[in-house]
C-alpha positions in Angstrom: 30.1 -55.0 15.8 29.5 -55.1 12.1 27.4 -57.8 10.8 29.1 -60.3 8.7 27.1 -59.9 5.9 27.9 -56.0 5.9 30.0 -55.2 2.6 31.9 -52.4 4.0 35.3 -52.7 5.5 36.1 -52.7 9.2 38.8 -50.6 10.0 40.7 -51.4 12.9 42.9 -48.3 14.1 45.9 -48.6 16.2 47.7 -45.9 18.0 50.1 -44.1 16.1 53.9 -44.3 17.0 56.1 -41.3 16.7 55.1 -40.1 13.1 53.8 -43.5 11.6 50.2 -44.3 11.0 48.6 -47.6 10.8 45.2 -48.5 9.2 44.1 -52.2 8.8 41.1 -52.6 6.6 39.5 -55.8 7.0 36.9 -56.9 4.6 34.0 -59.2 4.9 35.7 -61.7 2.6 38.3 -62.2 5.5 41.0 -60.3 3.4 43.1 -57.8 5.2 45.0 -54.9 3.9 47.5 -53.1 6.2 48.4 -49.8 5.6 51.6 -48.4 7.6 52.8 -44.8 6.4 54.2 -41.7 7.7 53.5 -38.1 6.8 56.1 -38.2 4.3 54.6 -41.1 2.3 51.1 -40.2 2.6 50.9 -39.7 -1.3 52.4 -43.2 -1.7 49.9 -44.8 0.5 47.2 -43.2 -1.4 48.6 -44.2 -4.6 48.9 -47.9 -3.1 45.2 -48.1 -2.5 44.5 -47.5 -6.2 47.0 -50.1 -7.0 45.1 -52.5 -4.9 41.9 -51.4 -6.4 42.7 -51.9 -10.1 43.9 -55.4 -9.4 40.8 -57.6 -10.1 42.5 -60.6 -8.4 42.2 -58.8 -4.9 39.0 -58.4 -3.1 39.9 -54.5 -2.7 37.2 -52.4 -4.4 37.3 -48.6 -5.2 34.8 -48.2 -2.7 37.2 -49.7 -0.2 40.0 -47.5 -1.7 37.8 -44.4 -1.1 37.1 -45.0 2.1 40.7 -45.7 3.3 41.9 -42.5 1.4 39.0 -40.6 3.5 40.3 -42.1 6.7 44.2 -41.1 5.6 43.0 -37.5 4.8 41.1 -37.2 7.8 44.2 -38.1 10.1 46.2 -35.7 8.2 43.6 -33.0 9.2 42.7 -32.3 5.6 38.8 -31.4 5.1 36.9 -34.4 3.4 33.8 -34.8 1.5 31.2 -36.9 3.3 30.0 -38.5 0.0 31.9 -42.0 0.8 
């Protein structure tokens, strides 16, 4: 279990149904971001991460976006850098 003062988001992965993937990113602040996408909308899901990160009224940071993007790309079988 992650400590409550840990700044990293918590990812709750649910099993995919058919071609749909679900990622829930729960931030230490209590905010939750849900990403539901299929292979066809993977690029739109990645773009949405940038929209959330650019919105200063949200607690979703560029680091959160990068971590979610890595998870999305890993699920697609893409090779990802381990920098994040």
